[in-house]
Each structure stands twice: as C-alpha cells, then as structure tokens.
C-alpha positions in Angstrom: 111.9 136.2 106.2 111.4 133.1 108.2 107.7 133.2 107.3 108.6 133.3 103.6 111.0 130.3 104.0 108.3 128.3 105.8 105.8 129.1 103.0 108.2 128.1 100.3 109.0 124.9 102.2 105.2 124.3 102.5 104.8 124.8 98.8 107.5 122.3 98.0 106.1 119.7 100.4 102.6 120.2 99.0 103.8 119.2 95.5 104.7 115.9 97.1 107.4 115.2 94.6 107.6 111.5 95.3 104.1 110.6 94.1 104.5 113.1 91.2 107.7 111.3 90.1 106.0 108.0 90.4 102.8 108.9 88.6 102.8 111.7 86.1 106.6 112.1 85.6 107.3 108.4 85.0 104.1 107.9 83.0 104.9 110.8 80.7 108.5 109.7 80.3 107.4 106.1 79.4 104.9 107.3 76.8 107.5 109.7 75.3 110.2 107.0 75.2 107.8 104.6 73.4 107.0 107.2 70.9 110.6 108.0 70.2 111.3 104.2 69.9 108.4 104.0 67.4 109.9 106.8 65.2 108.2 109.8 66.6 109.8 113.2 65.9 111.9 113.7 69.0 110.6 116.9 70.6 112.3 117.6 73.9 110.3 120.9 74.3 107.1 118.8 74.0 108.3 116.4 76.6 109.1 119.2 79.0 105.8 120.9 78.4 104.0 117.6 79.2 106.0 117.3 82.4 105.1 120.8 83.4 101.4 120.3 82.9 101.6 117.0 84.8 103.4 118.7 87.7 100.9 121.5 87.8 97.8 119.3 87.6 99.0 116.5 89.9 101.5 118.2 92.2 99.5 121.4 92.8 95.9 121.3 91.6 95.0 117.7 92.7 97.1 117.8 95.9 95.9 121.2 97.1 92.3 120.3 96.5 92.7 117.0 98.3 94.7 118.5 101.1 92.0 121.0 101.9 89.1 118.5 101.7 90.9 115.8 103.8 91.8 118.4 106.4 88.2 119.6 106.7 86.8 116.1 106.7 89.1 115.2 109.6 91.0 112.3 108.1 94.3 114.3 108.0 93.8 115.6 111.5 93.7 112.1 112.9 96.9 111.4 115.0 97.4 107.9 113.6 101.1 107.0 113.0 101.4 107.6 109.3 104.6 108.7 107.7 103.9 108.6 103.9 100.1 108.7 103.9 97.9 111.2 105.7 98.4 114.1 103.2 101.4 116.4 102.9 100.8 117.6 106.5 101.6 121.2 105.6 98.4 122.4 107.4 99.0 120.3 110.5 102.6 121.6 110.7 101.5 125.2 110.2 103.4 125.8 107.0 100.4 126.7 104.8 96.7 127.2 105.5 93.6 126.1 103.5 93.2 129.6 102.0 96.8 129.7 100.7 96.4 126.2 99.3 93.2 127.2 97.5 95.0 130.2 95.9 98.0 128.0 94.9 95.7 125.3 93.4 93.6 127.8 91.4 96.8 129.6 90.1 98.2 126.2 89.1 95.0 125.3 87.2 95.1 128.5 85.2 98.8 128.0 84.5 98.2 124.4 83.3 95.3 125.6 81.1 97.5 128.3 79.4 100.4 125.9 79.0 98.1 123.2 77.7 96.6 125.5 75.1 100.1 126.5 73.9 101.0 122.8 73.6 97.8 122.1 71.7 98.5 124.9 69.2 102.0 123.5 68.7 101.6 119.7 68.7 97.9 119.1 67.9 94.5 120.1 69.2 93.7 116.5 70.4 95.9 117.4 73.4 93.1 119.7 74.6 91.1 116.5 75.3 93.9 115.1 77.4 94.4 118.4 79.2 90.7 118.8 80.0 90.5 115.2 81.2 93.5 115.7 83.4 92.1 118.9 84.9 88.7 117.2 85.6 90.4 114.3 87.2 92.6 116.5 89.4 89.5 118.4 90.7 86.8 115.8 90.8 89.0 113.2 92.4 88.1 115.1 95.6 85.3 117.6 95.0 81.6 117.1 94.3 79.7 116.0 92.4 82.0 113.0 91.8 84.2 113.1 95.0 85.9 110.0 93.7 88.4 109.8 96.5 85.6 109.4 99.0 83.8 106.6 97.1 84.8 102.9 96.8 86.3 101.9 93.4 85.7 105.4 92.0 88.9 106.9 93.3 91.1 104.3 91.6 89.1 104.5 88.4 89.8 108.2 88.1 93.5 107.7 89.1 93.8 104.9 86.5 92.3 107.1 83.8 94.7 110.0 84.6 97.8 107.8 84.5 96.7 106.2 81.3 96.1 109.6 79.9 99.6 110.8 80.9 101.2 107.8 79.2 99.1 107.9 76.0 98.9 111.7 75.9 102.7 111.9 75.9 102.8 109.4 73.1 100.2 111.3 71.0 102.1 114.6 71.6 105.2 113.1 70.0 103.6 111.0 67.2 100.2 112.6 66.6 98.4 109.3 66.9 97.9 106.5 69.4 99.2 102.9 69.0 98.1 99.7 70.6 101.4 99.4 72.3 101.1 102.8 73.9 97.6 102.0 75.0 98.7 98.8 76.6 101.7 100.5 78.2 99.3 103.0 79.7 97.1 100.3 81.1 100.1 98.5 82.6 101.7 101.5 84.2 98.4 102.8 85.5 97.6 99.4 87.1 101.0 99.5 89.0 100.1 103.0 90.3 96.7 102.0 91.4 98.1 99.1 93.3 100.5 101.5 95.1 97.5 103.8 95.9 95.7 100.9 97.5 98.7 100.2 99.7 98.8 103.9 100.5 95.3 103.7 101.9 96.1 100.9 104.4 97.1 103.2 107.3 94.4 105.7 106.3 91.6 103.1 106.8 90.7 104.0 110.4 91.1 107.8 109.9 89.1 107.6 106.7 86.3 105.7 108.3 86.0 108.5 110.9 85.9 111.3 108.4 82.9 113.6 107.7 81.7 113.3 105.0 82.7 109.6 105.2 85.7 108.7 103.1 84.7 105.2 102.1 87.7 104.2 100.0 87.8 100.7 98.6 90.2 99.7 101.3 87.7 101.0 104.0 84.9 99.0 102.3 86.9 95.8 101.8 88.7 95.9 105.2 90.6 92.6 105.5 90.2 91.8 101.8 91.9 95.0 100.7 95.3 93.5 100.3 93.9 90.9 97.8 92.4 93.8 95.8 95.8 95.6 95.7 97.5 92.3 94.7 95.0 92.0 91.8 96.1 95.5 90.5 99.8 94.6 90.9 99.2 91.4 89.1 97.6 93.2 86.2 100.7 95.4 85.9 103.0 92.3 85.8 100.8 90.6 83.2 100.7 93.8 81.1 104.5 94.1 81.2 104.9 90.5 80.1 102.5 91.1 77.2 104.4 94.2 76.2 107.6 92.2 76.3 106.2 89.5 74.1 104.2 91.7 71.7 105.8 95.1 71.5 109.5 95.2 72.6 111.6 92.7 74.6 113.0 95.7 76.6 109.8 95.8 78.6 111.2 92.9 80.5 112.8 95.5 82.7 109.3 96.7 83.7 108.1 93.1 84.2 110.9 92.4 86.6 110.3 95.7 88.6 106.5 95.1 88.8 107.1 91.5 89.8 109.3 92.6 92.7 106.6 95.1 93.7 104.0 92.4 93.5 106.0 90.4 96.1 105.9 93.4 98.4 102.2 93.7 98.0 101.8 90.0 98.9 104.0 90.2 102.0 102.9 93.5 103.6 101.0 93.5 106.8 98.3 96.1 106.2 97.7 97.0 109.8 101.4 97.3 110.8 102.6 100.9 110.2 106.3 99.9 110.0 105.5 97.2 107.5 103.3 99.4 105.3 105.7 102.3 105.4 108.7 100.1 104.4 106.7 98.2 101.7 105.1 101.3 100.2 108.5 103.0 99.9 109.8 99.9 98.2 106.8 99.8 95.8 107.3 103.4 94.9 111.0 103.0 94.2 110.4 99.8 92.2 107.6 101.5 90.2 109.9 104.4 89.3 112.7 102.1 88.5 110.5 99.9 86.3 109.1 102.8 84.3 112.2 105.0 84.0 114.7 102.2 83.4 112.4 100.8 80.7 112.2 104.3 79.2 115.9 104.6 79.1 116.3 101.3 77.3 113.6 102.2 74.8 115.0 105.7 74.1 118.6 106.2 75.4 118.2 109.9 74.8 116.0 109.8 78.0 118.6 108.2 80.3 119.0 111.6 82.0 115.3 111.3 83.1 116.6 109.0 85.9 118.5 111.8 87.6 115.5 113.7 89.1 114.2 110.5 90.8 117.7 109.6 92.1 118.3 113.1 93.5 114.8 114.2 94.6 113.5 111.1 96.4 116.1 111.2 99.2 115.9 115.0 99.3 112.1 114.9 99.8 112.4 112.3 102.5 115.0 114.4 104.4 113.0 117.7 104.0 109.7 116.1 104.9 111.2 114.4 108.0 112.7 117.6 109.2 109.7 119.7 108.6 107.3 117.4 110.3 109.5 116.1 113.1 107.7 117.9 115.9 104.3 116.9 114.5 105.2 113.2 114.2 106.8 113.2 117.7 103.6 114.7 119.2 101.5 112.1 117.4 103.8 109.3 118.6 103.3 110.2 122.3 100.5 108.3 124.1 97.3 110.1 124.7 96.7 110.7 128.5 94.1 108.6 130.0 92.0 111.6 131.1 92.0 112.9 127.5 91.0 109.5 126.2 88.0 109.3 128.5 86.8 112.8 127.5 
C-alpha cells in the first residue's frame, strides 16, 4: 500500500502542476476568454477538453520524456542546489523509475490522441493540426532528431510555438476561425513563458554543460549574457500586452501590468545565486498566471472560476514537493567530503 501511495505521489509530482498551470492551462484559458469576448459560442465542454489535452501533452508526455532523457544525460543527477529546476526529481527520490515514466508518457500520448480526435469531430478538423503539432512539440522538445531542449535557441522556439498553439487553438475551437487579436495574444503570452523558461535554466547552466549528450541550452551558450536574452523575451511580452490594450481591448492592461512586474524581476535577478533565482522564478510564475488568468476573467467573467485551481494548487504543489524531496534536498545541501571531491 505504501508503494502505491509513493507511485501516486510520483505521478502527481511528475505532472509538475505549476508549469502546467502557467503554460497550457493559462494559455488555453486566455484563448477561450478572448473567443467568448469576441462572440464565440460558449462551449464549456470544449474548454475542458482543451485543458485535458494540454494536461496530457505537457504534464505527462513532455515531462515524462524530458525527465527520462535528463536523468540519463546526467543533468538531473547533478547535486547542484536547485529547488524549482532540475526536473521533477521523482527518479532521484525513488518515487518512479524511467520504465514507469515511459509507460505513463506513452499512455498519456494515446489518451491525448483519442481525446483530440473526439474534439476534432465535435468542434472542427482543423484541431487535428493543433493536436499533432502539440504532440510533436511534446516529444521532439527532448528526443531526436530535433532534441530541441539540448540545442540553443531551438528549445525556446518549440516552447513558443506550443504556447502560441495552446492560445490560438483554444480560440479556434470556440470560434472556428483565428483572429489577429488571438494571434497577437498567443505571441504575447508565449513570450512571457519563454522568458520564464530562460530564468528556469539559470541554475541548470552548470549541470547542463556537464551532461552527455551535451545540453547546450541558450543560457549555457550565452553564459553571462543569458539574462539580457531573458529580459528581451520579457520585454516582448510587455510590448505585446500594451499593443493588445491599445488595439484589441483595454482590459489587456491587466496583462501589461503583470508582465511589467515580471520584467522587473527578470532585470533584478542574480542568475548565479540560487536563492535569488528561486525567489524570482516563483515571482515570475505567479505574475504570469495572474496576468493571464486575471485578464481572462475580465474578458469573460464566466471564466472567473478558472482562477481557483491556481490559487489552490500552487501552494499545495509547493508543500507536497517540499515534503517528498526533503531528504534528497538535504543530502544535496551537505558539503561533499574532501576525499570524495579528490576522487
């Protein structure tokens, strides 16, 4: 029974609910809210189906594939002091093994495909294109031949495309067509997520550089210039939100304020200081969710309840993750004996 509880805990932690809430959940909610504001037929089942596909593809397919690859390459085995980055740590903590993660990821891919086909039959076959693109992004973000996460500039390009697809795909599901405002909203929100991803890589820079095959992320490549690159992405998000406020709906001012505050954190963070990065990244995540979800609630008041999962699940995830990995993090915090260092 204890083994089942540990496996279920590992499954929950592998979903990594905080990045799922920030990325696919908020992007889909924003696209849906804009569609409802533009007069789309309000389909709550369609919204929930899109969320389910996003959860399966990002939370299980992408995360399981990435967890296995990063464990085998060595970057997630590195004892560097990383709280938010460094993977879900379910393998390191003995909650799930690579084989179990492979089965979970494959099962989630099949489930997402089935659900995606049902959604396409119900709300339009164009959704197959979005679904296939999302599945490809989830897999090839980590695996050959693209292995985007291990190549500079490629990882964020795939991440950007996936978040843009979540936002615009949700809009198309509700309205059957894509508007310029939805396309710009997708660009804006995707840029904010990529900026967060760059900050996420700061503490992974040394472990990633030691990985085999080499995980040469953009932050590894740029080294000290990495923060300026993240600031550029964060600035694009602010500029996009301002443009949306002026051209589409004044209520996007909520997003502009949230992204501006996140930009300030990007400018102030010390990329080599674990405490500074952890504190700033958590702030950027919360501000990103707040910007996207609060804007959604103002655009479509019917979606105000979409704020509840973020408010409830973020602190729950932090508590569960901290308790599950307490021994692992304590062991990594202990200094390595001199004899072991010399060996």
